[in-house]
PADREN-176432 format. One record per residue (C-alpha): residue in three letters; x, y, z. Coordinates in steps of 0.25 Angstrom, whole numbers, padded with zeros to 4 digits. Example, Ala and Ser with C-alpha at 12.3 -4.5 7.8 and 13.67 -1.06 7.14 Angstrom:
+-----+-------+-------+-------+
!   r !    xx !    yy !    zz !
+-----+-------+-------+-------+
! ALA !  0049 ! -0018 !  0031 !
! SER !  0055 ! -0004 !  0029 !
+-----+-------+-------+-------+
END
This chain:
+-----+-------+-------+-------+
!   r !    xx !    yy !    zz !
+-----+-------+-------+-------+
! MET !  0188 !  0232 !  0738 !
! GLU !  0173 !  0228 !  0741 !
! HIS !  0171 !  0222 !  0727 !
! GLY !  0186 !  0217 !  0724 !
! SER !  0187 !  0225 !  0712 !
! VAL !  0200 !  0230 !  0706 !
! ASN !  0201 !  0245 !  0709 !
! LEU !  0204 !  0253 !  0697 !
! GLY !  0196 !  0265 !  0703 !
! GLN !  0204 !  0272 !  0714 !
! GLY !  0216 !  0280 !  0709 !
! PHE !  0228 !  0275 !  0717 !
! PRO !  0240 !  0266 !  0712 !
! ASP !  0243 !  0252 !  0716 !
! ALA !  0258 !  0254 !  0715 !
! GLU !  0265 !  0263 !  0725 !
! GLY !  0276 !  0273 !  0724 !
! PRO !  0291 !  0273 !  0726 !
! GLU !  0296 !  0265 !  0738 !
! THR !  0307 !  0275 !  0741 !
! MET !  0295 !  0285 !  0744 !
! LYS !  0289 !  0276 !  0754 !
! SER !  0303 !  0274 !  0761 !
! ILE !  0305 !  0289 !  0762 !
! ALA !  0291 !  0292 !  0767 !
! SER !  0293 !  0281 !  0778 !
! SER !  0307 !  0286 !  0782 !
! ALA !  0303 !  0301 !  0782 !
! MET !  0294 !  0297 !  0794 !
! TYR !  0306 !  0294 !  0802 !
! ASP !  0316 !  0303 !  0796 !
! PHE !  0308 !  0316 !  0797 !
! HIS !  0299 !  0322 !  0808 !
! ASN !  0285 !  0319 !  0807 !
! GLN !  0278 !  0332 !  0810 !
! TYR !  0271 !  0341 !  0801 !
! PRO !  0279 !  0345 !  0789 !
! SER !  0277 !  0358 !  0781 !
! LEU !  0263 !  0362 !  0777 !
! LEU !  0268 !  0363 !  0763 !
! GLY !  0275 !  0350 !  0763 !
! VAL !  0290 !  0345 !  0766 !
! PRO !  0300 !  0353 !  0758 !
! GLU !  0305 !  0340 !  0751 !
! LEU !  0292 !  0337 !  0745 !
! ARG !  0289 !  0351 !  0741 !
! GLN !  0303 !  0353 !  0734 !
! ALA !  0301 !  0339 !  0727 !
! VAL !  0287 !  0344 !  0722 !
! ALA !  0293 !  0356 !  0716 !
! ARG !  0304 !  0348 !  0709 !
! HIS !  0294 !  0338 !  0704 !
! SER !  0285 !  0350 !  0698 !
! GLU !  0296 !  0356 !  0691 !
! ALA !  0302 !  0343 !  0686 !
! ASN !  0289 !  0337 !  0681 !
! GLN !  0281 !  0349 !  0676 !
! GLY !  0291 !  0360 !  0675 !
! ILE !  0284 !  0368 !  0686 !
! PRO !  0294 !  0376 !  0696 !
! VAL !  0289 !  0375 !  0710 !
! ASP !  0294 !  0382 !  0722 !
! TRP !  0293 !  0371 !  0732 !
! ALA !  0293 !  0381 !  0744 !
! THR !  0280 !  0389 !  0739 !
! GLU !  0274 !  0381 !  0728 !
! THR !  0272 !  0367 !  0734 !
! LEU !  0263 !  0360 !  0744 !
! VAL !  0262 !  0346 !  0749 !
! THR !  0248 !  0340 !  0751 !
! VAL !  0241 !  0328 !  0756 !
! GLY !  0240 !  0322 !  0742 !
! ALA !  0235 !  0330 !  0730 !
! THR !  0221 !  0330 !  0735 !
! GLU !  0224 !  0338 !  0748 !
! GLY !  0231 !  0348 !  0739 !
! LEU !  0219 !  0349 !  0730 !
! ALA !  0210 !  0352 !  0742 !
! ALA !  0220 !  0362 !  0747 !
! ALA !  0220 !  0369 !  0734 !
! PHE !  0205 !  0370 !  0733 !
! LEU !  0204 !  0375 !  0747 !
! GLY !  0216 !  0385 !  0745 !
! LEU !  0213 !  0390 !  0732 !
! ILE !  0198 !  0390 !  0730 !
! ASN !  0187 !  0399 !  0736 !
! PRO !  0172 !  0396 !  0737 !
! GLY !  0166 !  0398 !  0723 !
! ASP !  0179 !  0397 !  0715 !
! GLU !  0177 !  0388 !  0703 !
! VAL !  0187 !  0377 !  0700 !
! ILE !  0187 !  0370 !  0687 !
! MET !  0189 !  0355 !  0687 !
! PHE !  0190 !  0345 !  0676 !
! ASP !  0179 !  0335 !  0676 !
! PRO !  0181 !  0323 !  0679 !
! MET !  0190 !  0325 !  0691 !
! TYR !  0197 !  0319 !  0703 !
! ASP !  0185 !  0319 !  0713 !
! SER !  0192 !  0326 !  0724 !
! TYR !  0193 !  0339 !  0717 !
! VAL !  0179 !  0344 !  0718 !
! SER !  0176 !  0340 !  0733 !
! MET !  0189 !  0347 !  0737 !
! ALA !  0187 !  0360 !  0728 !
! ARG !  0173 !  0361 !  0733 !
! ARG !  0178 !  0362 !  0747 !
! SER !  0184 !  0375 !  0744 !
! GLY !  0171 !  0380 !  0738 !
! ALA !  0175 !  0378 !  0723 !
! VAL !  0165 !  0378 !  0712 !
! ILE !  0169 !  0366 !  0703 !
! VAL !  0168 !  0368 !  0688 !
! PRO !  0170 !  0355 !  0681 !
! VAL !  0176 !  0355 !  0667 !
! ARG !  0173 !  0341 !  0660 !
! LEU !  0185 !  0335 !  0653 !
! ARG !  0181 !  0329 !  0640 !
! LEU !  0180 !  0314 !  0637 !
! PRO !  0186 !  0305 !  0632 !
! ASP !  0200 !  0311 !  0635 !
! PHE !  0196 !  0321 !  0646 !
! SER !  0201 !  0333 !  0638 !
! VAL !  0199 !  0347 !  0644 !
! PRO !  0187 !  0355 !  0638 !
! LEU !  0195 !  0368 !  0637 !
! ASP !  0182 !  0376 !  0632 !
! GLU !  0174 !  0371 !  0644 !
! LEU !  0186 !  0373 !  0653 !
! ALA !  0187 !  0388 !  0649 !
! ALA !  0172 !  0390 !  0650 !
! ALA !  0173 !  0384 !  0665 !
! VAL !  0181 !  0396 !  0670 !
! THR !  0173 !  0407 !  0676 !
! PRO !  0177 !  0419 !  0685 !
! ALA !  0175 !  0410 !  0697 !
! THR !  0185 !  0399 !  0692 !
! LYS !  0197 !  0398 !  0702 !
! MET !  0204 !  0385 !  0698 !
! ILE !  0205 !  0374 !  0687 !
! MET !  0208 !  0360 !  0693 !
! VAL !  0217 !  0352 !  0683 !
! ASN !  0220 !  0337 !  0686 !
! THR !  0230 !  0331 !  0676 !
! PRO !  0233 !  0319 !  0674 !
! HIS !  0218 !  0318 !  0677 !
! ASN !  0210 !  0310 !  0687 !
! PRO !  0201 !  0303 !  0683 !
! SER !  0203 !  0303 !  0668 !
! GLY !  0218 !  0301 !  0667 !
! LYS !  0219 !  0313 !  0658 !
! VAL !  0231 !  0321 !  0656 !
! PHE !  0228 !  0336 !  0653 !
! THR !  0235 !  0340 !  0640 !
! VAL !  0244 !  0352 !  0639 !
! ALA !  0234 !  0360 !  0631 !
! GLU !  0223 !  0357 !  0641 !
! LEU !  0232 !  0362 !  0652 !
! GLU !  0236 !  0375 !  0644 !
! ALA !  0221 !  0378 !  0643 !
! ILE !  0219 !  0376 !  0657 !
! ALA !  0231 !  0385 !  0661 !
! ALA !  0226 !  0396 !  0651 !
! LEU !  0213 !  0396 !  0658 !
! CYS !  0220 !  0397 !  0672 !
! VAL !  0228 !  0409 !  0667 !
! LYS !  0217 !  0416 !  0660 !
! HIS !  0207 !  0415 !  0672 !
! ASP !  0218 !  0415 !  0683 !
! LEU !  0214 !  0401 !  0688 !
! ILE !  0221 !  0392 !  0697 !
! ALA !  0224 !  0378 !  0692 !
! LEU !  0224 !  0366 !  0702 !
! CYS !  0232 !  0355 !  0696 !
! ASP !  0230 !  0341 !  0701 !
! GLU !  0242 !  0334 !  0694 !
! VAL !  0244 !  0322 !  0703 !
! TYR !  0245 !  0312 !  0692 !
! GLU !  0256 !  0320 !  0685 !
! HIS !  0265 !  0308 !  0683 !
! LEU !  0254 !  0299 !  0679 !
! VAL !  0254 !  0302 !  0664 !
! PHE !  0256 !  0293 !  0652 !
! GLY !  0252 !  0290 !  0638 !
! GLY !  0260 !  0302 !  0632 !
! ALA !  0253 !  0312 !  0641 !
! ARG !  0261 !  0322 !  0649 !
! HIS !  0257 !  0329 !  0662 !
! VAL !  0258 !  0344 !  0662 !
! SER !  0255 !  0352 !  0674 !
! LEU !  0246 !  0364 !  0672 !
! ARG !  0255 !  0371 !  0682 !
! SER !  0267 !  0370 !  0672 !
! LEU !  0260 !  0378 !  0661 !
! PRO !  0262 !  0393 !  0659 !
! ASP !  0256 !  0402 !  0670 !
! MET !  0251 !  0391 !  0678 !
! ALA !  0261 !  0389 !  0688 !
! GLU !  0256 !  0401 !  0696 !
! ARG !  0241 !  0396 !  0695 !
! ALA !  0242 !  0381 !  0697 !
! VAL !  0243 !  0372 !  0708 !
! ARG !  0248 !  0358 !  0705 !
! LEU !  0246 !  0345 !  0713 !
! GLY !  0254 !  0332 !  0714 !
! SER !  0253 !  0319 !  0722 !
! ALA !  0262 !  0309 !  0727 !
! GLY !  0251 !  0299 !  0727 !
! LYS !  0250 !  0300 !  0712 !
! THR !  0265 !  0302 !  0709 !
! PHE !  0270 !  0291 !  0718 !
! SER !  0258 !  0282 !  0720 !
! PHE !  0258 !  0285 !  0735 !
! THR !  0243 !  0289 !  0736 !
! ALA !  0242 !  0286 !  0751 !
! TRP !  0253 !  0297 !  0754 !
! LYS !  0244 !  0308 !  0750 !
! VAL !  0255 !  0318 !  0747 !
! GLY !  0253 !  0328 !  0736 !
! TRP !  0259 !  0342 !  0732 !
! MET !  0255 !  0355 !  0726 !
! THR !  0263 !  0365 !  0718 !
! GLY !  0258 !  0379 !  0715 !
! PRO !  0261 !  0394 !  0716 !
! SER !  0262 !  0398 !  0730 !
! ARG !  0250 !  0408 !  0729 !
! LEU !  0241 !  0396 !  0726 !
! LEU !  0248 !  0386 !  0736 !
! ALA !  0247 !  0395 !  0748 !
! PRO !  0232 !  0394 !  0750 !
! ILE !  0233 !  0379 !  0746 !
! VAL !  0243 !  0378 !  0758 !
! LYS !  0233 !  0384 !  0767 !
! ALA !  0222 !  0374 !  0764 !
! HIS !  0233 !  0363 !  0765 !
! GLN !  0237 !  0367 !  0779 !
! PHE !  0223 !  0365 !  0784 !
! LEU !  0219 !  0353 !  0776 !
! VAL !  0231 !  0344 !  0780 !
! PHE !  0243 !  0353 !  0784 !
! THR !  0254 !  0344 !  0779 !
! VAL !  0258 !  0331 !  0773 !
! PRO !  0266 !  0319 !  0779 !
! SER !  0280 !  0323 !  0778 !
! SER !  0286 !  0309 !  0776 !
! LEU !  0277 !  0307 !  0763 !
! GLN !  0281 !  0320 !  0758 !
! ARG !  0296 !  0317 !  0759 !
! ALA !  0293 !  0304 !  0751 !
! VAL !  0286 !  0311 !  0740 !
! ALA !  0297 !  0321 !  0739 !
! HIS !  0307 !  0310 !  0736 !
! GLY !  0297 !  0304 !  0726 !
! LEU !  0295 !  0317 !  0718 !
! ASP !  0310 !  0319 !  0718 !
! LYS !  0315 !  0305 !  0716 !
! GLU !  0304 !  0296 !  0711 !
! ALA !  0302 !  0302 !  0697 !
! ASP !  0304 !  0288 !  0691 !
! PHE !  0292 !  0283 !  0699 !
! TYR !  0282 !  0294 !  0695 !
! ASN !  0287 !  0295 !  0681 !
! SER !  0284 !  0280 !  0679 !
! LEU !  0269 !  0281 !  0684 !
! GLY !  0264 !  0286 !  0670 !
! PRO !  0270 !  0275 !  0662 !
! SER !  0266 !  0264 !  0672 !
! LEU !  0252 !  0269 !  0672 !
! GLU !  0251 !  0269 !  0657 !
! VAL !  0253 !  0254 !  0657 !
! LYS !  0242 !  0252 !  0666 !
! ARG !  0233 !  0262 !  0659 !
! ARG !  0235 !  0255 !  0646 !
! TYR !  0232 !  0241 !  0652 !
! LEU !  0219 !  0246 !  0658 !
! GLU !  0215 !  0254 !  0646 !
! SER !  0217 !  0243 !  0636 !
! ALA !  0209 !  0233 !  0645 !
! LEU !  0198 !  0243 !  0646 !
! ALA !  0197 !  0246 !  0632 !
! GLU !  0197 !  0232 !  0628 !
! LEU !  0185 !  0230 !  0637 !
! GLY !  0178 !  0242 !  0631 !
! PHE !  0180 !  0253 !  0640 !
! GLY !  0183 !  0267 !  0634 !
! VAL !  0196 !  0271 !  0640 !
! LEU !  0198 !  0286 !  0640 !
! PRO !  0212 !  0292 !  0638 !
! ALA !  0221 !  0293 !  0650 !
! HIS !  0235 !  0298 !  0651 !
! GLY !  0237 !  0301 !  0666 !
! ALA !  0234 !  0297 !  0680 !
! TYR !  0230 !  0283 !  0682 !
! PHE !  0216 !  0283 !  0678 !
! LEU !  0208 !  0278 !  0666 !
! VAL !  0194 !  0282 !  0662 !
! ALA !  0186 !  0272 !  0654 !
! ASP !  0172 !  0273 !  0647 !
! VAL !  0163 !  0262 !  0652 !
! SER !  0151 !  0265 !  0643 !
! LYS !  0152 !  0251 !  0637 !
! PHE !  0150 !  0244 !  0651 !
! LEU !  0139 !  0253 !  0657 !
! ARG !  0126 !  0246 !  0659 !
! PRO !  0113 !  0254 !  0657 !
! GLY !  0112 !  0265 !  0667 !
! GLU !  0126 !  0263 !  0672 !
! ASP !  0136 !  0274 !  0674 !
! ASP !  0151 !  0274 !  0677 !
! ALA !  0149 !  0273 !  0692 !
! ALA !  0139 !  0262 !  0691 !
! PHE !  0149 !  0255 !  0681 !
! ALA !  0161 !  0257 !  0690 !
! LYS !  0153 !  0251 !  0702 !
! ARG !  0149 !  0239 !  0694 !
! LEU !  0163 !  0237 !  0689 !
! THR !  0168 !  0237 !  0703 !
! VAL !  0158 !  0227 !  0709 !
! GLU !  0156 !  0218 !  0697 !
! GLY !  0168 !  0220 !  0688 !
! GLY !  0179 !  0221 !  0698 !
! VAL !  0185 !  0234 !  0694 !
! THR !  0184 !  0247 !  0701 !
! THR !  0184 !  0260 !  0693 !
! ILE !  0179 !  0274 !  0696 !
! PRO !  0167 !  0281 !  0688 !
! VAL !  0172 !  0293 !  0681 !
! SER !  0159 !  0301 !  0683 !
! GLY !  0163 !  0302 !  0698 !
! PHE !  0175 !  0311 !  0694 !
! TYR !  0166 !  0321 !  0687 !
! VAL !  0160 !  0334 !  0693 !
! GLY !  0152 !  0340 !  0682 !
! PRO !  0138 !  0334 !  0678 !
! ALA !  0135 !  0322 !  0670 !
! PRO !  0149 !  0315 !  0671 !
! PRO !  0152 !  0304 !  0661 !
! SER !  0146 !  0291 !  0666 !
! HIS !  0154 !  0281 !  0658 !
! LEU !  0168 !  0282 !  0663 !
! VAL !  0176 !  0275 !  0674 !
! ARG !  0190 !  0277 !  0679 !
! PHE !  0200 !  0266 !  0680 !
! CYS !  0213 !  0268 !  0689 !
! TYR !  0224 !  0260 !  0683 !
! CYS !  0236 !  0263 !  0693 !
! LYS !  0235 !  0249 !  0698 !
! GLU !  0244 !  0237 !  0698 !
! ASP !  0243 !  0229 !  0686 !
! ALA !  0237 !  0217 !  0692 !
! LYS !  0225 !  0226 !  0697 !
! LEU !  0223 !  0231 !  0683 !
! GLN !  0224 !  0218 !  0677 !
! ALA !  0213 !  0213 !  0687 !
! ALA !  0204 !  0225 !  0684 !
! VAL !  0205 !  0222 !  0669 !
! ALA !  0202 !  0207 !  0671 !
! ASN !  0190 !  0211 !  0679 !
! LEU !  0185 !  0221 !  0669 !
! LYS !  0187 !  0211 !  0658 !
! ALA !  0179 !  0201 !  0666 !
! TYR !  0168 !  0210 !  0669 !
! LEU !  0167 !  0219 !  0656 !
! GLY !  0173 !  0210 !  0646 !
! PRO !  0166 !  0200 !  0637 !
! GLY !  0157 !  0191 !  0646 !
! GLY !  0158 !  0200 !  0658 !
! GLY !  0147 !  0204 !  0666 !
! GLY !  0150 !  0219 !  0666 !
! CYS !  0145 !  0224 !  0653 !
! PRO !  0132 !  0231 !  0650 !
! GLN !  0119 !  0222 !  0652 !
+-----+-------+-------+-------+
END
């Protein structure tokens, strides 16, 4: 806002979800009582979550004992770490990662063990992953589709992760909030759907990502009752419950608005292709992306002497009129890459076009943003 730049940094969409869901949320405030709903979530939403899980991933879920509604997926993550992790337990996380993971896990006393995904396609280094498991390992954190890279984990990668979980009796915490945001021939497969994983994996979803209602902060978790029970205890003392009117609207969405969330991937692919083509034309090295709404680009060509991704991103905001996020900020391990930035492209077409125009003016021929 301060510099008037086009914001392709923050990860939220410009478009909103179905109008029907807004109407249901509004009406529910008048049609139902407005006192505390169930700690676990209203039955309508928990039942819808169970149906959605089986319909989309083939994972049977007992809505009464294997579902929990949370204040967004982020609160679900916090409750999972607090409920499942004891001080000194090691948690393997793939680097780079959503920046909330580490701070939330460390509140539970976790020791973070980062395993760096390999560039340029952010593939899982299976040998390094296996070597990272120790007697103190309690959990592997898996985020697919992945933030910040847009990577969709392959079935082979997920099978290898599952094999390690079974071999070493590990819990898998699966952040799958972008499950419907896949394209380019990719397919989202839940780790929890693989053999022997239903009883050792907890899965998270989000109405913010599935329906583009990020302000509602309604999320959900599915998992075996033995793992959900301690998570519920943490949830009780973090937030206790979630607004019931919003829960009822999300229940409708999961059951009745499949056309909306199934259209997200194809519509995002059009936007990604537009931005990818423009960036490549300018000389950015665009890394592969098949999910979420993020695109990572190599900015080596545009770095000035002594400049890293953070300095470039700041300069691009102030001088170039486009805001991005330096990818080094998503890394936990030492010596992160310093030549990558993340673009968020779930924006209205006019905003993407304005961003591309600014990039061309600043970084194109005759622009003032190239190395000096």
